[in-house]
LUMLORO-934850 format. One record per residue (C-alpha): residue in three letters; x, y, z; residue number from 0. Coordinates in nm, 4 decimals. Each point is the difference from the previous one (the first is absolute). Layout:
r: ALA X: X Y: Y Z: Z k: NUM;
...
***
This chain:
r: UNK X: -3.8496 Y: -2.1574 Z: 14.6366 k: 0;
r: UNK X: -0.2488 Y: 0.2714 Z: -0.0852 k: 1;
r: UNK X: -0.0607 Y: 0.1519 Z: -0.3398 k: 2;
r: UNK X: 0.0090 Y: 0.3782 Z: 0.0051 k: 3;
r: UNK X: -0.2385 Y: 0.1955 Z: -0.2180 k: 4;
r: UNK X: 0.3020 Y: 0.1315 Z: -0.1915 k: 5;
r: UNK X: 0.1154 Y: -0.3536 Z: -0.0734 k: 6;
r: UNK X: -0.3480 Y: -0.1006 Z: -0.1130 k: 7;
r: UNK X: 0.0075 Y: 0.3042 Z: -0.2324 k: 8;
r: UNK X: 0.3346 Y: -0.1153 Z: -0.1413 k: 9;
r: UNK X: -0.1299 Y: -0.3539 Z: -0.0573 k: 10;
r: UNK X: -0.3178 Y: 0.1317 Z: -0.1657 k: 11;
r: UNK X: 0.2041 Y: 0.2299 Z: -0.2248 k: 12;
r: UNK X: 0.2236 Y: -0.2883 Z: -0.1085 k: 13;
r: UNK X: -0.2987 Y: -0.2256 Z: -0.0707 k: 14;
r: UNK X: -0.1768 Y: 0.2789 Z: -0.1927 k: 15;
r: UNK X: 0.3086 Y: 0.0578 Z: -0.2155 k: 16;
r: UNK X: 0.0395 Y: -0.3706 Z: -0.0722 k: 17;
r: UNK X: -0.3664 Y: -0.0504 Z: -0.0897 k: 18;
r: UNK X: 0.0093 Y: 0.3132 Z: -0.2202 k: 19;
r: UNK X: 0.3007 Y: -0.1478 Z: -0.1834 k: 20;
r: UNK X: -0.2057 Y: -0.3087 Z: -0.0837 k: 21;
r: UNK X: 0.1417 Y: -0.2404 Z: 0.2601 k: 22;
r: UNK X: -0.2097 Y: -0.2936 Z: 0.1119 k: 23;
r: UNK X: -0.1069 Y: -0.0283 Z: 0.3628 k: 24;
r: UNK X: 0.2517 Y: -0.2792 Z: 0.0725 k: 25;
r: UNK X: 0.2828 Y: 0.2203 Z: -0.1293 k: 26;
r: UNK X: -0.1240 Y: 0.2904 Z: 0.2108 k: 27;
r: UNK X: -0.0021 Y: -0.2190 Z: 0.3128 k: 28;
r: UNK X: 0.3518 Y: -0.1239 Z: -0.0768 k: 29;
r: UNK X: 0.1272 Y: 0.3565 Z: -0.0351 k: 30;
r: UNK X: -0.1724 Y: 0.1110 Z: 0.3222 k: 31;
r: UNK X: 0.1523 Y: -0.3006 Z: 0.1828 k: 32;
r: UNK X: 0.3456 Y: 0.0797 Z: -0.1385 k: 33;
r: UNK X: -0.0280 Y: 0.3634 Z: 0.1074 k: 34;
r: UNK X: -0.1310 Y: -0.0980 Z: 0.3461 k: 35;
r: UNK X: 0.1792 Y: -0.3204 Z: 0.1042 k: 36;
r: UNK X: -0.0888 Y: 0.0486 Z: 0.3667 k: 37;
r: UNK X: -0.3741 Y: -0.0430 Z: -0.0610 k: 38;
r: UNK X: -0.1228 Y: -0.3404 Z: 0.1169 k: 39;
r: UNK X: -0.2777 Y: -0.0165 Z: -0.2605 k: 40;
r: UNK X: -0.0411 Y: 0.1483 Z: -0.3467 k: 41;
r: UNK X: -0.2612 Y: -0.1891 Z: -0.1948 k: 42;
r: UNK X: -0.2640 Y: 0.0563 Z: -0.2652 k: 43;
r: UNK X: -0.3702 Y: -0.0595 Z: -0.0387 k: 44;
r: UNK X: -0.2873 Y: 0.1003 Z: -0.2187 k: 45;
r: UNK X: -0.1887 Y: 0.2838 Z: 0.1685 k: 46;
r: UNK X: -0.3323 Y: -0.1786 Z: -0.0363 k: 47;
r: UNK X: 0.1126 Y: -0.2803 Z: 0.2346 k: 48;
r: UNK X: 0.1059 Y: 0.2339 Z: 0.2802 k: 49;
r: UNK X: -0.2727 Y: 0.0107 Z: 0.2646 k: 50;
r: UNK X: 0.1521 Y: 0.2932 Z: 0.1884 k: 51;
r: UNK X: 0.0024 Y: 0.3637 Z: -0.1057 k: 52;
r: UNK X: 0.3394 Y: 0.1078 Z: -0.1335 k: 53;
r: UNK X: 0.2273 Y: 0.2220 Z: 0.2032 k: 54;
r: UNK X: 0.0632 Y: 0.2009 Z: -0.3137 k: 55;
r: UNK X: -0.1555 Y: 0.0101 Z: -0.3470 k: 56;
r: UNK X: 0.2238 Y: 0.0787 Z: -0.2941 k: 57;
r: UNK X: -0.0571 Y: 0.0172 Z: -0.3741 k: 58;
r: UNK X: -0.0805 Y: -0.3623 Z: -0.0895 k: 59;
r: UNK X: 0.1053 Y: -0.1636 Z: 0.3260 k: 60;
r: UNK X: -0.0572 Y: 0.0035 Z: 0.3751 k: 61;
r: UNK X: 0.2496 Y: -0.0295 Z: 0.2824 k: 62;
r: UNK X: -0.0932 Y: -0.2110 Z: 0.3003 k: 63;
r: UNK X: 0.2285 Y: 0.0015 Z: 0.3024 k: 64;
r: UNK X: 0.0958 Y: -0.3316 Z: 0.1579 k: 65;
r: UNK X: 0.0603 Y: -0.0583 Z: 0.3708 k: 66;
r: UNK X: 0.2274 Y: -0.3034 Z: 0.0185 k: 67;
r: UNK X: 0.1043 Y: 0.0418 Z: 0.3620 k: 68;
r: UNK X: -0.1808 Y: -0.3160 Z: 0.1123 k: 69;
r: UNK X: -0.0217 Y: -0.3537 Z: -0.1333 k: 70;
r: UNK X: -0.2533 Y: 0.0901 Z: -0.2713 k: 71;
r: UNK X: 0.0046 Y: 0.3256 Z: -0.1898 k: 72;
r: UNK X: -0.2979 Y: 0.2331 Z: -0.0074 k: 73;
r: UNK X: -0.1029 Y: 0.2973 Z: -0.2091 k: 74;
r: UNK X: 0.0256 Y: 0.3157 Z: 0.2096 k: 75;
r: UNK X: -0.0699 Y: 0.3699 Z: -0.0392 k: 76;
r: UNK X: 0.2717 Y: 0.0881 Z: 0.2510 k: 77;
r: UNK X: 0.3384 Y: 0.0832 Z: -0.1582 k: 78;
r: UNK X: 0.1638 Y: -0.0346 Z: 0.3411 k: 79;
r: UNK X: -0.0853 Y: -0.3731 Z: -0.0029 k: 80;
r: UNK X: 0.0801 Y: -0.0636 Z: -0.3670 k: 81;
r: UNK X: 0.2791 Y: -0.2394 Z: -0.0924 k: 82;
r: UNK X: -0.0944 Y: -0.0355 Z: -0.3663 k: 83;
r: UNK X: -0.2613 Y: 0.0680 Z: -0.2619 k: 84;
r: UNK X: -0.2288 Y: -0.1413 Z: -0.2655 k: 85;
r: UNK X: -0.0111 Y: 0.1638 Z: -0.3415 k: 86;
r: UNK X: -0.3511 Y: -0.0689 Z: -0.1283 k: 87;
r: UNK X: -0.0550 Y: 0.0744 Z: -0.3673 k: 88;
r: UNK X: -0.3395 Y: 0.1319 Z: -0.1061 k: 89;
r: UNK X: -0.1716 Y: -0.0613 Z: -0.3308 k: 90;
r: UNK X: -0.0018 Y: 0.3022 Z: -0.2282 k: 91;
r: UNK X: -0.3756 Y: 0.0403 Z: 0.0497 k: 92;
r: UNK X: 0.0216 Y: 0.0024 Z: 0.3817 k: 93;
***
């Protein structure tokens, strides 16, 4: 299953709205999972622990795409390979 750019936009918009409303990152991930039950992976991280560049930078968080098509999942920059995502929260000073 690929993630279209439009779908990534929709996910980013939802996450932005939830963060702006004061939701914690775990609540944001839960809401994104609920709205996208077909995604294999929706998880969270702190941006400083992510070694890869984000696919997309938002206000206060980054989106990393996950390729879970094989045994182990990998961070990818190719939406056509993406089966999930990581929402990585940044510190306010980042």
